[in-house]
N, C-alpha and C positions, 0 to 999 in steps of 0.2 A: 588469392581468394577474393573473390567479390571486387577485382580491381586492386588489391591492396598486395603489397610484397611483404609476405611473412615467412616465418620459419617454423616448422612444425617440430614439437617435441615428442619424447616417447609416450606410449599410451599410458595412460593414468590408470593403474591396476585397483584403485579404490572404487571404481565404478563400473557396476555389473549389468546396467540396463541397456548399454551400449559401449562402443570403443571409442573413449574420450581421449583426444590429443590438445594439448594447450599449444596456443599460436603466440608466437613472439615477435617482435619488431628487431630491426637491426641493432637496436640498443639493447637488445635482450629484456625488454620489457613486456610483460605478458600484457596482450591485447585482446585476446578472446579463445575461442576454442572451436574445435570441428568435433562433431557428435556423429559417429559413424554406426549403420546398422551393423548388428552383430553377423546378420544373415548374408548381407550384401555390403561389402566395405564401399562399393561405388556410391551406396544410398546414403547422403551424409547431410547434415545442415552445419552453418557457420553461425557463431553467436559471437558479437562483438561486445567489450565492455564499452559503456556509454558513461557520460560524467555524472548521472544521476542513477539511482538505484530504479526510478520509474521507466528512465529510458532504456537501461540494460534489460529490464524484465520485458519490456514491450518492444525492444530493437528498435526504436526510434528516437530521432534527435529531436531537440527543440523544447525540452523541458526547462523550464527557468525557476532558478532557486530565489525565493524570496525571503522574507523575514519570519521570525518564529510567531506562532500563532499567539503567544502570550501577550505580545507588544500590543495586541489589537483589543484585548479584553479590558473593559472597565476595572479600575484598580479593587474594588471590592469583590468581584468575580474572580478576579486573579489570585487574591489573598485567600479565598475560601477553596479554591481549587488546590492550591499549594499546601494550605494546613491540612486539608481532608486527605492528600496524598493522589488526587486525582490528576497525576501528571504524565501518564503514559497514553499512547493513543487510545488504547481499549477503556481505559477509565474514563477519559475526556468523552468517549462516545457513548458510555454508559449513561452519563448525565445528560445528552441531548436527545435520547430515544423519544421524550415526549413532545419535541419540538421539531421543526424541520431542518435544523443544523445537523450535517454529517462531517466525519473524517474518514479518509479512506487511506490506507498504508499500502506499500508494493505488496506485502504478504497478504493483504485482503483480496488483492486481485486474483491470486491464486486460489484462495480458498475463501468465500465471503461468510462471515458469520451470521447466525441466525439469532433472532430476537425471541424470547420466551415471555408470553404475556399470559397473565393470571386472569382467568376467567371470573374469578370473584372479586377481587380488588383493584384489577386493571393495571397492576405493578409490570412493568416493562423490563427486562434484564437480558444481557448478552451471555447470563448462565442460568441453568435450570435451577429453581427454588425449591425445596423440597417441602416447605410450608405452603406453598401455593399450587393451585390446579391449573398449571401453566400449559399452553398451546404454542407449538414452535412455528414461528412464521419467518418469511424471508426479511431480511433487512432492506426496507424501503429507502428511497431517495425522493423525497418529496419535490425538492427544487435543486437545479443545478447551481442558482444563486448562492446557496448556502451549503455547497458541497466543497470541501476542501481536501486536498491532496497533501500529505504530510509523511515525514519520516518518522522513525522513532524517537528522534529529538524535537518533535513537533515544528519542524521547519515546513513552512508552506512551499509547495511547488505549483507551477503553472502549466498545464499541458499545452502543447503546439494546437492549432485550430484544427488540424486534421488528425489528431491522436484517435486511435483506436481503443483508449481507454473506456469511452463512452459505450461502445458495444459490448465491452466486458462486464459493464456495470448491470444494465437492464437495456433490453433491446428499445423501450419507449425512452430511455434517457438520452436526449440530445443537448448539445451544448447551447446555450442562449447566446446572444451576439456579444455579450460581455465576457464569456467564458473564455480563458487563456490569455485575457490582458488585465483582468481586475486584480488588485493588490491584497495582501492579507488585512489591510486597514479597514477592509468591508465585512470582516467577520462579525456575526450578529452574536449578541449574547446568548448563551446557553442557559438552559433552566435546570439547574442541578436538581435531582431527586433528593427526597429527605432521608432515604435509606439505600445504602448500596453496599453490596458484597464486596470485600477487598479485592481489587484489581488482581488479575492473573499477570503473570511473565509475559512479556511480549515475545512472540517469536520473530526470527531474523528475516528481514525482506528477502523474497525469493530473487535468485540471480544464478548465472552460471557457477557451477562448482567452485569452491574456494581454493586457492593455491595452497599446498601443503605449508605447514607451519616450519 
């Protein structure tokens, strides 16, 4: 398939939206899957595992793993985020909503969160606040210079120059000349909010169905 010699396993009965078959290498390593239409078995697509969650979700190579975002923050900011428990991507993003900095995870590419903005006090949050008169707005990306792709461990990843990730974010968002080559050392200091609701649990990055345990 796709020019690769692989072996197809039995249909995985856990998935009902399509007929899913796992693909294996000669060493019996699971390398991807084929997803066949239930109406027409000849109608199928092949998904390959990549080295990163971003690459797997977007089905593209070239994503580069960098350092964790914490190593780029000033020590006082790092200490405050850790002490406050703002250590997940969602909790981190919550503190950046008043400025231009943004973080994006693989799961956010599948379902982008919205921002709840209070019409009275101007508070911005990723969760609705019962004590505020909030309106729901799409998450914006003021500049790609301060947009960072991270996993659940807050490791920064750099997309390839031709990545289609920019089309998934917003039609008007295009990479600047430095995108895809800048390192995490250029992270700008986020502006923590004074009040923040407890962060919710993160969802797992979207990827092809996980192998049975």
